[in-house]
C-alpha positions in Angstrom: 42.3 -24.3 140.2 40.6 -22.5 137.3 38.3 -19.7 138.0 35.3 -21.7 136.7 35.9 -24.5 139.1 36.5 -22.1 142.0 33.3 -20.2 141.1 31.2 -23.3 140.9 32.5 -24.6 144.2 32.1 -21.2 145.9 28.5 -20.9 144.7 27.6 -24.4 145.8 29.3 -23.9 149.1 27.3 -20.7 149.9 24.1 -22.4 148.9 24.8 -25.5 150.9 26.0 -23.5 153.9 22.9 -21.4 153.9 20.6 -24.4 153.8 22.7 -26.1 156.5 22.4 -23.0 158.7 18.7 -22.8 158.3 18.3 -26.5 159.0 20.3 -26.1 162.2 18.3 -23.1 163.3 15.0 -24.8 162.6 16.0 -27.9 164.5 16.8 -25.9 167.6 13.6 -23.8 167.4 11.2 -26.6 166.8 12.7 -29.0 169.3 15.2 -27.5 171.8 16.0 -30.8 173.4 17.0 -32.7 170.3 16.7 -32.3 166.5 14.1 -34.5 164.7 15.6 -37.4 162.9 14.7 -36.1 159.4 16.2 -32.7 160.2 19.4 -34.4 161.4 19.5 -36.4 158.2 19.0 -33.2 156.1 21.8 -31.5 158.0 24.1 -34.5 157.4 23.2 -34.6 153.7 24.1 -30.9 153.4 27.3 -31.4 155.3 28.2 -34.4 153.0 27.8 -32.1 149.9 29.9 -29.3 151.4 32.5 -31.8 152.6 32.9 -33.4 149.1 33.3 -29.9 147.6 35.9 -29.2 150.2 37.6 -32.5 149.3 37.6 -31.5 145.7 39.1 -28.2 146.5 41.7 -30.0 148.6 42.7 -32.1 145.6 43.1 -28.9 143.6 45.3 -27.4 146.2 47.4 -30.6 146.3 47.7 -30.5 142.5 48.8 -26.9 142.6 51.4 -27.8 145.1 52.7 -30.5 142.8 52.7 -28.0 139.9 54.7 -25.6 142.0 57.3 -28.3 142.8 57.6 -29.1 139.1 57.9 -25.5 138.1 60.6 -24.9 140.7 62.5 -27.9 139.3 62.2 -26.4 135.8 63.5 -23.0 137.1 66.4 -24.7 138.8 67.3 -26.6 135.6 67.0 -23.5 133.6 69.4 -21.6 135.9 71.8 -24.5 135.6 71.6 -24.3 131.8 72.1 -20.6 131.9 75.2 -20.9 134.1 76.6 -23.6 131.7 75.8 -21.6 128.7 77.5 -18.5 130.1 80.6 -20.6 130.9 80.7 -21.9 127.4 80.3 -18.4 126.0 83.1 -17.1 128.1 85.4 -19.9 127.1 84.5 -19.3 123.4 85.3 -15.6 123.8 88.7 -16.5 125.2 89.5 -18.8 122.3 88.3 -16.1 119.9 90.7 -13.6 121.5 93.6 -16.0 121.3 93.0 -16.6 117.6 92.7 -12.9 117.0 96.1 -12.3 118.5 97.6 -15.0 116.1 95.8 -13.4 113.1 97.0 -10.0 114.1 100.6 -11.2 114.4 100.5 -12.8 111.0 98.9 -9.7 109.5 101.7 -7.6 111.0 104.3 -9.9 109.5 102.7 -9.5 106.1 102.6 -5.8 106.5 106.3 -5.7 107.2 106.9 -7.4 103.9 107.2 -10.9 104.9 104.8 -12.0 102.1 106.8 -11.5 98.9 105.9 -13.2 95.6 108.2 -16.1 94.7 109.9 -14.4 91.6 110.8 -11.3 93.6 112.0 -13.5 96.4 114.4 -15.4 94.1 115.8 -12.3 92.4 116.4 -10.4 95.7 118.0 -13.4 97.5 121.8 -13.2 98.0 122.2 -16.9 97.0 120.0 -19.8 96.1 119.9 -21.2 99.6 118.6 -18.0 101.0 115.9 -18.1 98.3 114.9 -21.6 99.3 114.9 -20.7 103.0 112.8 -17.7 102.4 110.4 -19.5 100.3 110.0 -22.2 102.9 109.4 -19.6 105.6 106.8 -17.9 103.4 105.0 -21.2 102.9 104.9 -21.9 106.6 103.6 -18.4 107.2 100.9 -18.7 104.6 99.8 -22.0 106.1 99.7 -20.5 109.6 97.7 -17.6 108.3 95.1 -19.9 106.7 94.8 -22.0 109.8 94.6 -18.9 112.0 91.8 -17.4 109.9 89.9 -20.7 110.0 90.3 -21.0 113.8 89.2 -17.4 114.3 86.1 -17.9 112.1 85.3 -21.1 114.1 85.8 -19.4 117.5 83.7 -16.4 116.4 80.8 -18.7 115.4 81.1 -20.7 118.5 81.1 -17.6 120.7 78.0 -16.3 118.9 76.2 -19.6 119.3 77.1 -19.8 123.0 75.9 -16.3 123.6 72.6 -17.0 121.7 72.1 -20.2 123.7 72.7 -18.4 127.0 70.2 -15.7 126.0 67.6 -18.2 125.0 68.0 -20.0 128.4 67.8 -16.7 130.2 64.5 -16.0 128.4 63.2 -19.4 129.3 64.2 -18.9 133.0 62.2 -15.6 133.0 59.1 -17.4 131.6 59.4 -20.3 134.1 59.9 -17.9 137.0 56.7 -16.1 136.0 54.9 -19.4 135.7 56.2 -20.4 139.2 55.1 -17.1 140.8 51.6 -17.4 139.2 51.2 -20.9 140.5 52.3 -19.7 144.0 49.6 -17.0 143.9 47.0 -19.5 142.8 48.0 -21.9 145.5 47.9 -19.2 148.2 44.4 -18.1 147.1 42.9 -21.6 146.9 44.6 -22.6 150.1 43.0 -19.6 151.9 39.6 -20.7 150.6 40.2 -24.3 151.7 41.3 -23.2 155.1 38.2 -21.1 155.5 35.9 -23.9 154.5 37.7 -26.4 156.7 37.2 -24.1 159.6 33.5 -23.9 158.9 33.1 -27.6 158.4 34.9 -28.3 161.7 32.6 -25.9 163.5 29.6 -27.7 162.0 30.8 -31.1 162.9 32.0 -30.1 166.4 28.6 -28.5 167.0 26.6 -31.7 166.4 24.6 -33.3 169.1 25.9 -36.7 170.3 23.1 -38.4 168.3 23.9 -36.4 165.1 27.6 -37.0 165.6 27.1 -40.7 165.8 25.0 -40.6 162.6 27.8 -38.6 160.9 30.4 -41.2 161.9 28.2 -44.1 161.0 26.7 -42.8 157.7 28.8 -45.2 155.6 27.8 -48.2 157.8 31.2 -49.1 159.2 32.1 -52.7 159.7 33.7 -53.7 163.0 36.1 -56.6 163.6 37.2 -57.3 160.0 39.3 -60.4 159.7 41.7 -60.5 156.7 42.3 -64.2 157.1 41.3 -66.1 153.9 41.6 -63.0 151.7 43.8 -63.7 148.7 45.5 -61.3 146.2 48.9 -60.2 144.9 51.7 -59.7 147.4 51.9 -56.0 146.6 48.1 -55.6 147.0 47.9 -57.5 150.3 50.8 -55.5 151.7 49.0 -52.3 150.9 45.9 -53.5 152.5 47.7 -54.5 155.7 49.3 -51.1 155.9 46.1 -49.2 155.3 44.2 -51.4 157.8 46.8 -50.7 160.4 45.6 -47.1 160.5 42.0 -47.9 161.4 40.9 -45.3 164.0 43.3 -42.6 162.7 41.7 -39.1 162.4 40.9 -37.4 159.1 42.8 -34.3 158.0 42.6 -32.4 154.7 45.9 -32.7 152.9 47.3 -35.2 155.3 49.3 -38.3 154.2 50.3 -39.8 157.5 51.7 -41.2 159.5 49.0 -40.3 162.0 46.4 -38.2 160.2 45.1 -38.9 156.6 42.8 -37.6 153.9 41.4 -40.2 151.5 44.1 -40.2 148.9 46.7 -39.6 151.5 45.9 -43.0 153.1 46.3 -44.7 149.7 49.6 -42.9 149.1 51.0 -43.8 152.5 49.9 -47.4 152.3 51.8 -48.0 149.1 54.7 -45.9 150.2 55.3 -48.4 153.1 56.4 -51.0 150.5 58.6 -48.6 148.5 56.1 -47.8 145.8 55.2 -44.2 145.0 51.7 -43.6 143.5 50.0 -40.3 142.6 49.0 -38.1 145.5 45.4 -36.9 144.6 42.3 -39.0 144.1 41.8 -38.1 140.5 45.5 -38.7 139.7 45.3 -42.1 141.5 42.4 -43.1 139.3 44.2 -42.0 136.1 47.6 -43.4 137.0 47.0 -47.0 137.6 45.7 -49.9 135.5 41.9 -49.6 135.1 39.9 -52.3 136.8 36.3 -53.3 136.5 34.2 -53.4 139.6 33.7 -57.2 139.1 37.4 -57.8 138.9 38.5 -56.0 142.1 41.3 -57.4 144.1 42.7 -56.5 147.5 44.9 -53.4 147.2 43.0 -51.9 144.3 42.2 -48.2 144.7 38.5 -47.5 144.2 37.1 -44.0 143.3 33.7 -42.8 144.3 31.3 -40.0 143.3 31.4 -38.1 139.9 35.0 -37.0 139.1 36.5 -39.4 141.6 36.4 -36.9 144.4 36.9 -39.7 147.0 39.0 -42.9 147.1 39.3 -46.0 149.3 41.2 -49.3 149.1 39.4 -52.6 148.3 40.2 -55.2 151.0 38.1 -58.1 149.7 34.7 -59.4 150.6 32.9 -56.4 149.1 34.6 -53.9 151.6 37.0 -51.0 151.5 39.1 -49.2 154.0 39.1 -45.4 153.7 39.6 -42.0 155.4 36.3 -40.4 154.7 35.7 -37.1 156.4 36.4 -34.7 159.3 35.3 -36.2 162.6 35.3 -39.8 161.2 38.2 -42.1 161.8 39.7 -44.4 159.2 37.2 -47.3 159.0 36.1 -50.2 156.9 32.8 -49.8 155.1 30.9 -51.7 152.4 32.0 -51.1 148.8 28.5 -50.1 147.8 28.1 -47.5 150.6 29.1 -44.8 148.0 28.5 -44.4 144.3 31.2 -46.3 142.4 33.3 -44.3 139.9 36.1 -46.6 138.9 39.1 -48.5 140.2 42.9 -48.6 139.5 45.5 -51.2 140.3 49.1 -50.5 141.2 
């Protein structure tokens, strides 16, 4: 996550937590037996804001984790490329050495007088046949020398190119390793912030009175006894709906994608995974990755985003309802589509 995002969330978190704490204290002081209804509503409203911010931070942490995996893949590929380049460079050097030996041998033959001009060769020969044989030998030697020099030049160039390629890949590996290490540091820092906020949210929710806890669980107006009979849609969409609906009652967990605990995007990811389809993991990525769908054109299986920035998602099941994993202390449930501000929808 960028520093600006982290700072904004941190500032809003402190402000929200302060108000939330004051509200709790006021409720206890003014009415020790039970908080007033409006005070409970204020508390829940503050907790909703804080929870959405924690959800956004959770998505950032998940994205960083995906970035780390991609960076690790890039590093592994770079290391493989370096190993292959070094092997090619070593082989090119060996060829270069072999050709150098050939060139040195021919150069030695020339130095010993094997290369004599044709006129001198004919005059010094004992007979015409010797002159012919010597001329033929000299021709072969000259051809070998030319080929050997060409091969040496080629081997030298290939060795240089291979070494250059290996060096470039080593440099790329160093850069990718640095990028990977920075992403890991960012992940550790943001994960620590998320864990801290999760702990505080859990403490707030766990400390609610029975009345306040019921309001927390019911704040999206859950629908009981939903019957999917008569709901029509694509085979893929209906299969995803059936998978998601099978997890009604499962608890919420930040960063969880099943099979027993889910966050909002994790439930969507798991539902589609059950039919062999892989979709993006985070809520924003799920909105960006599918085919955009208008609210009026929703079909069962479509993923619906809520709140500015699509910080929450659920799955449309038909009849103006969605199934979603909403927040800590609230099980997976079916709620009206309009129980949250609509952001957009995507079809997979």
